[in-house]
VEXKOLMI-211899 format. One record per residue (C-alpha): residue number from 0; residue in three letters; x, y, z. Coordinates in pm, whole numbers, plus 50000, padded with zeros to 5 digits. Layout:
<num->NUM&residu->ALA&east->X&north->Y&up->Z>
...
***
This chain:
<num->0&residu->MET&east->27962&north->46789&up->24706>
<num->1&residu->THR&east->28217&north->46924&up->24459>
<num->2&residu->SER&east->28513&north->46713&up->24355>
<num->3&residu->PRO&east->28841&north->46859&up->24233>
<num->4&residu->ALA&east->29005&north->46714&up->23925>
<num->5&residu->SER&east->29094&north->46349&up->23969>
<num->6&residu->ASN&east->29460&north->46246&up->23978>
<num->7&residu->THR&east->29664&north->45943&up->24069>
<num->8&residu->ALA&east->29715&north->46063&up->24425>
<num->9&residu->THR&east->29365&north->46098&up->24563>
<num->10&residu->THR&east->29016&north->46224&up->24495>
<num->11&residu->SER&east->28845&north->46422&up->24767>
<num->12&residu->ALA&east->28502&north->46582&up->24765>
<num->13&residu->TYR&east->28430&north->46919&up->24919>
<num->14&residu->LEU&east->28153&north->47172&up->24955>
<num->15&residu->LEU&east->28203&north->47528&up->25076>
<num->16&residu->ARG&east->27894&north->47681&up->25236>
<num->17&residu->SER&east->27886&north->48058&up->25282>
<num->18&residu->PRO&east->27642&north->48228&up->25521>
<num->19&residu->PRO&east->27322&north->48334&up->25343>
<num->20&residu->PRO&east->27210&north->48700&up->25349>
<num->21&residu->SER&east->26952&north->48600&up->25610>
<num->22&residu->ALA&east->27220&north->48490&up->25861>
<num->23&residu->PRO&east->27211&north->48693&up->26184>
<num->24&residu->ARG&east->27586&north->48760&up->26163>
<num->25&residu->GLU&east->27899&north->48654&up->25976>
<num->26&residu->VAL&east->28158&north->48468&up->26182>
<num->27&residu->PRO&east->28519&north->48522&up->26064>
<num->28&residu->THR&east->28643&north->48183&up->26191>
<num->29&residu->PRO&east->28553&north->47898&up->25952>
<num->30&residu->LEU&east->28422&north->47556&up->26051>
<num->31&residu->VAL&east->28581&north->47258&up->25876>
<num->32&residu->PHE&east->28387&north->46930&up->25888>
<num->33&residu->VAL&east->28633&north->46656&up->25799>
<num->34&residu->SER&east->28544&north->46299&up->25705>
<num->35&residu->ALA&east->28678&north->46007&up->25502>
<num->36&residu->SER&east->28369&north->45807&up->25415>
<num->37&residu->LYS&east->28544&north->45552&up->25192>
<num->38&residu->TRP&east->28768&north->45468&up->25485>
<num->39&residu->ASP&east->28507&north->45496&up->25762>
<num->40&residu->ALA&east->28150&north->45556&up->25646>
<num->41&residu->ARG&east->28041&north->45670&up->25991>
<num->42&residu->SER&east->28283&north->45962&up->25983>
<num->43&residu->ARG&east->28056&north->46145&up->25737>
<num->44&residu->THR&east->27722&north->46068&up->25901>
<num->45&residu->GLY&east->27536&north->46393&up->25965>
<num->46&residu->MET&east->27824&north->46621&up->25867>
<num->47&residu->ASP&east->27622&north->46776&up->25582>
<num->48&residu->LYS&east->27337&north->46856&up->25819>
<num->49&residu->CYS&east->27576&north->47011&up->26071>
<num->50&residu->ALA&east->27743&north->47227&up->25807>
<num->51&residu->ALA&east->27413&north->47349&up->25666>
<num->52&residu->TRP&east->27285&north->47431&up->26016>
<num->53&residu->PHE&east->27591&north->47638&up->26110>
<num->54&residu->ALA&east->27608&north->47815&up->25774>
<num->55&residu->GLU&east->27257&north->47943&up->25841>
<num->56&residu->ARG&east->27392&north->48087&up->26166>
<num->57&residu->GLY&east->27670&north->48281&up->26000>
<num->58&residu->TYR&east->27964&north->48041&up->25977>
<num->59&residu->THR&east->28162&north->47972&up->25662>
<num->60&residu->CYS&east->28158&north->47591&up->25654>
<num->61&residu->LEU&east->28382&north->47357&up->25457>
<num->62&residu->GLU&east->28265&north->46999&up->25424>
<num->63&residu->LEU&east->28563&north->46787&up->25325>
<num->64&residu->ASP&east->28532&north->46417&up->25255>
<num->65&residu->ILE&east->28887&north->46299&up->25193>
<num->66&residu->GLY&east->28937&north->46024&up->24940>
<num->67&residu->PRO&east->29160&north->45722&up->24994>
<num->68&residu->PRO&east->29520&north->45721&up->24873>
<num->69&residu->GLY&east->29551&north->45674&up->24498>
<num->70&residu->SER&east->29799&north->45479&up->24293>
<num->71&residu->GLY&east->30053&north->45761&up->24303>
<num->72&residu->SER&east->30047&north->45806&up->24681>
<num->73&residu->GLY&east->30335&north->45574&up->24761>
<num->74&residu->ASN&east->30348&north->45306&up->25028>
<num->75&residu->MET&east->30039&north->45320&up->25251>
<num->76&residu->SER&east->30101&north->44997&up->25439>
<num->77&residu->THR&east->30135&north->45167&up->25778>
<num->78&residu->SER&east->29880&north->45364&up->25978>
<num->79&residu->GLU&east->30120&north->45657&up->26011>
<num->80&residu->ALA&east->30153&north->45683&up->25632>
<num->81&residu->LEU&east->29775&north->45667&up->25598>
<num->82&residu->MET&east->29729&north->45945&up->25852>
<num->83&residu->ARG&east->29993&north->46158&up->25678>
<num->84&residu->HIS&east->29795&north->46124&up->25357>
<num->85&residu->TYR&east->29473&north->46241&up->25521>
<num->86&residu->GLU&east->29654&north->46519&up->25709>
<num->87&residu->SER&east->29813&north->46648&up->25387>
<num->88&residu->GLU&east->29476&north->46657&up->25210>
<num->89&residu->LEU&east->29312&north->46841&up->25499>
<num->90&residu->ALA&east->29596&north->47093&up->25522>
<num->91&residu->SER&east->29579&north->47158&up->25147>
<num->92&residu->HIS&east->29206&north->47236&up->25157>
<num->93&residu->VAL&east->29240&north->47455&up->25465>
<num->94&residu->ARG&east->29504&north->47661&up->25283>
<num->95&residu->LEU&east->29271&north->47700&up->24987>
<num->96&residu->LEU&east->29017&north->47868&up->25216>
<num->97&residu->ALA&east->29255&north->48165&up->25225>
<num->98&residu->ILE&east->29096&north->48283&up->25550>
<num->99&residu->PRO&east->29335&north->48448&up->25799>
<num->100&residu->PHE&east->29180&north->48274&up->26100>
<num->101&residu->ALA&east->29273&north->47917&up->26190>
<num->102&residu->PRO&east->28970&north->47690&up->26146>
<num->103&residu->ILE&east->28752&north->47515&up->26398>
<num->104&residu->ILE&east->28786&north->47144&up->26317>
<num->105&residu->VAL&east->28484&north->46916&up->26362>
<num->106&residu->ALA&east->28520&north->46541&up->26311>
<num->107&residu->ARG&east->28335&north->46222&up->26393>
<num->108&residu->ALA&east->28432&north->45856&up->26449>
<num->109&residu->GLY&east->28735&north->45765&up->26231>
<num->110&residu->GLY&east->28755&north->46127&up->26119>
<num->111&residu->THR&east->28866&north->46220&up->26471>
<num->112&residu->LEU&east->29197&north->46042&up->26406>
<num->113&residu->ILE&east->29251&north->46261&up->26101>
<num->114&residu->ALA&east->29159&north->46571&up->26300>
<num->115&residu->GLN&east->29399&north->46486&up->26581>
<num->116&residu->THR&east->29679&north->46411&up->26334>
<num->117&residu->TYR&east->29620&north->46753&up->26178>
<num->118&residu->ILE&east->29604&north->46929&up->26515>
<num->119&residu->SER&east->29938&north->46778&up->26614>
<num->120&residu->SER&east->30124&north->46992&up->26359>
<num->121&residu->HIS&east->29883&north->47263&up->26237>
<num->122&residu->PRO&east->29707&north->47554&up->26409>
<num->123&residu->ALA&east->29336&north->47544&up->26484>
<num->124&residu->SER&east->29106&north->47776&up->26672>
<num->125&residu->ALA&east->28917&north->47486&up->26832>
<num->126&residu->LEU&east->28861&north->47113&up->26803>
<num->127&residu->MET&east->28532&north->46923&up->26835>
<num->128&residu->LEU&east->28554&north->46543&up->26837>
<num->129&residu->ILE&east->28230&north->46346&up->26808>
<num->130&residu->SER&east->28233&north->45980&up->26914>
<num->131&residu->PRO&east->28611&north->45937&up->26900>
<num->132&residu->PRO&east->28762&north->45593&up->26961>
<num->133&residu->PRO&east->28869&north->45533&up->27322>
<num->134&residu->SER&east->29230&north->45512&up->27203>
<num->135&residu->ASN&east->29430&north->45446&up->26890>
<num->136&residu->ALA&east->29511&north->45100&up->27018>
<num->137&residu->ALA&east->29140&north->45025&up->27037>
<num->138&residu->VAL&east->29103&north->45102&up->26665>
<num->139&residu->THR&east->29389&north->44870&up->26570>
<num->140&residu->SER&east->29276&north->44582&up->26789>
<num->141&residu->SER&east->28901&north->44602&up->26728>
<num->142&residu->SER&east->28668&north->44609&up->26430>
<num->143&residu->SER&east->28465&north->44889&up->26588>
<num->144&residu->LEU&east->28548&north->45236&up->26711>
<num->145&residu->SER&east->28377&north->45363&up->27024>
<num->146&residu->MET&east->28052&north->45185&up->26951>
<num->147&residu->PRO&east->27969&north->44914&up->27206>
<num->148&residu->SER&east->27922&north->44652&up->26933>
<num->149&residu->PRO&east->28065&north->44629&up->26581>
<num->150&residu->SER&east->27857&north->44751&up->26291>
<num->151&residu->PRO&east->27873&north->44609&up->25938>
<num->152&residu->SER&east->28083&north->44904&up->25821>
<num->153&residu->HIS&east->28352&north->44809&up->26074>
<num->154&residu->SER&east->28400&north->44446&up->25978>
<num->155&residu->GLN&east->28778&north->44492&up->25984>
<num->156&residu->SER&east->29024&north->44720&up->26157>
<num->157&residu->LEU&east->29050&north->45069&up->26012>
<num->158&residu->LEU&east->29423&north->45085&up->26085>
<num->159&residu->PRO&east->29666&north->44840&up->25921>
<num->160&residu->THR&east->29934&north->44880&up->26190>
<num->161&residu->PRO&east->29948&north->45021&up->26545>
<num->162&residu->LEU&east->29920&north->45400&up->26550>
<num->163&residu->PRO&east->30104&north->45581&up->26832>
<num->164&residu->GLU&east->29873&north->45758&up->27071>
<num->165&residu->PHE&east->29839&north->46132&up->27019>
<num->166&residu->ASN&east->30026&north->46346&up->27270>
<num->167&residu->PHE&east->29934&north->46705&up->27180>
<num->168&residu->GLU&east->29839&north->46922&up->27474>
<num->169&residu->PRO&east->29481&north->47057&up->27466>
<num->170&residu->ASN&east->29592&north->47410&up->27551>
<num->171&residu->PHE&east->29337&north->47549&up->27306>
<num->172&residu->PRO&east->28958&north->47494&up->27306>
<num->173&residu->CYS&east->28880&north->47123&up->27274>
<num->174&residu->ALA&east->28558&north->46930&up->27328>
<num->175&residu->VAL&east->28447&north->46569&up->27305>
<num->176&residu->MET&east->28087&north->46469&up->27241>
<num->177&residu->CYS&east->27957&north->46116&up->27278>
<num->178&residu->MET&east->27635&north->45919&up->27311>
<num->179&residu->GLU&east->27523&north->45784&up->27646>
<num->180&residu->ASN&east->27625&north->45429&up->27554>
<num->181&residu->GLU&east->27979&north->45545&up->27466>
<num->182&residu->ARG&east->28044&north->45741&up->27783>
<num->183&residu->GLU&east->28163&north->45465&up->28013>
<num->184&residu->ARG&east->28440&north->45347&up->27783>
<num->185&residu->LEU&east->28559&north->45699&up->27708>
<num->186&residu->GLU&east->28572&north->45773&up->28081>
<num->187&residu->ALA&east->28790&north->45466&up->28130>
<num->188&residu->GLU&east->29023&north->45494&up->27830>
<num->189&residu->ASN&east->29014&north->45824&up->27642>
<num->190&residu->ARG&east->29292&north->46065&up->27740>
<num->191&residu->LEU&east->29110&north->46377&up->27624>
<num->192&residu->TRP&east->28792&north->46284&up->27809>
<num->193&residu->LYS&east->29000&north->46253&up->28125>
<num->194&residu->ASP&east->29169&north->46591&up->28072>
<num->195&residu->THR&east->29010&north->46864&up->28282>
<num->196&residu->ASN&east->29092&north->47123&up->28013>
<num->197&residu->VAL&east->28864&north->46946&up->27764>
<num->198&residu->ASP&east->28490&north->47011&up->27758>
<num->199&residu->ARG&east->28269&north->46702&up->27762>
<num->200&residu->MET&east->27920&north->46663&up->27619>
<num->201&residu->VAL&east->27686&north->46365&up->27629>
<num->202&residu->VAL&east->27379&north->46326&up->27409>
<num->203&residu->ARG&east->27109&north->46064&up->27420>
<num->204&residu->ASP&east->27167&north->45856&up->27107>
<num->205&residu->GLU&east->27274&north->45850&up->26741>
<num->206&residu->ALA&east->26985&north->46068&up->26627>
<num->207&residu->ALA&east->27063&north->46328&up->26892>
<num->208&residu->VAL&east->27424&north->46369&up->26779>
<num->209&residu->VAL&east->27325&north->46561&up->26465>
<num->210&residu->GLY&east->26976&north->46647&up->26581>
<num->211&residu->GLN&east->26864&north->46948&up->26780>
<num->212&residu->GLU&east->27025&north->46826&up->27102>
<num->213&residu->GLY&east->27374&north->46784&up->26959>
<num->214&residu->LEU&east->27370&north->47090&up->26735>
<num->215&residu->VAL&east->27255&north->47318&up->27016>
<num->216&residu->LYS&east->27526&north->47186&up->27248>
<num->217&residu->ILE&east->27793&north->47261&up->26987>
<num->218&residu->GLU&east->27647&north->47606&up->26920>
<num->219&residu->GLN&east->27642&north->47689&up->27292>
<num->220&residu->TRP&east->28002&north->47574&up->27325>
<num->221&residu->LEU&east->28111&north->47796&up->27035>
<num->222&residu->ASP&east->27917&north->48090&up->27183>
<num->223&residu->GLU&east->28087&north->48042&up->27519>
<num->224&residu->LEU&east->28424&north->48049&up->27342>
<num->225&residu->GLY&east->28335&north->48376&up->27174>
<num->226&residu->PHE&east->28310&north->48250&up->26817>
***
């Protein structure tokens, strides 16, 4: 991925993929795959494969891996300040796309918190959340996100302080994808999963999320939406 010039605020890495000449069409609405791997390594898992797959199908795809706050970022002791940092970085890169259509945001694991923070105050054509935490409270109180058991990369809470639950209305295309072993908890606790306006997808396991099963489900969803 390409990194912009380093500064005291943050260092993010990005890669813009344009559709190749062999693509069957060129979709005007861009896909933005957002992650923050130094904050949550799982947020970036498979995002490069997803972006490459959709670029081949005619989408302009931005992979954005947002860096942690730097020394010039101010006080980051609260979860809300941390989310504002990630939101600002995402908004800045979306503006740099200079594409008149609001992007389709795709995020996974901890990245779904960034995506939902962004959605709360910025336009988007659609939102795809992959393996989101059951709730923000679950992230603060547990060392894992929606996974049934903690993994080494989640040895401590991702959020330093309680983060208010998101309250945006999904009155635009939204979807949540999860693995079979995540479904039960999302059904019980996740507000978007419970919302009848939100599309729900379940795939077999981790490999299926960014394998043929998951990619085809996302593609079919986008096709049904007319993108």
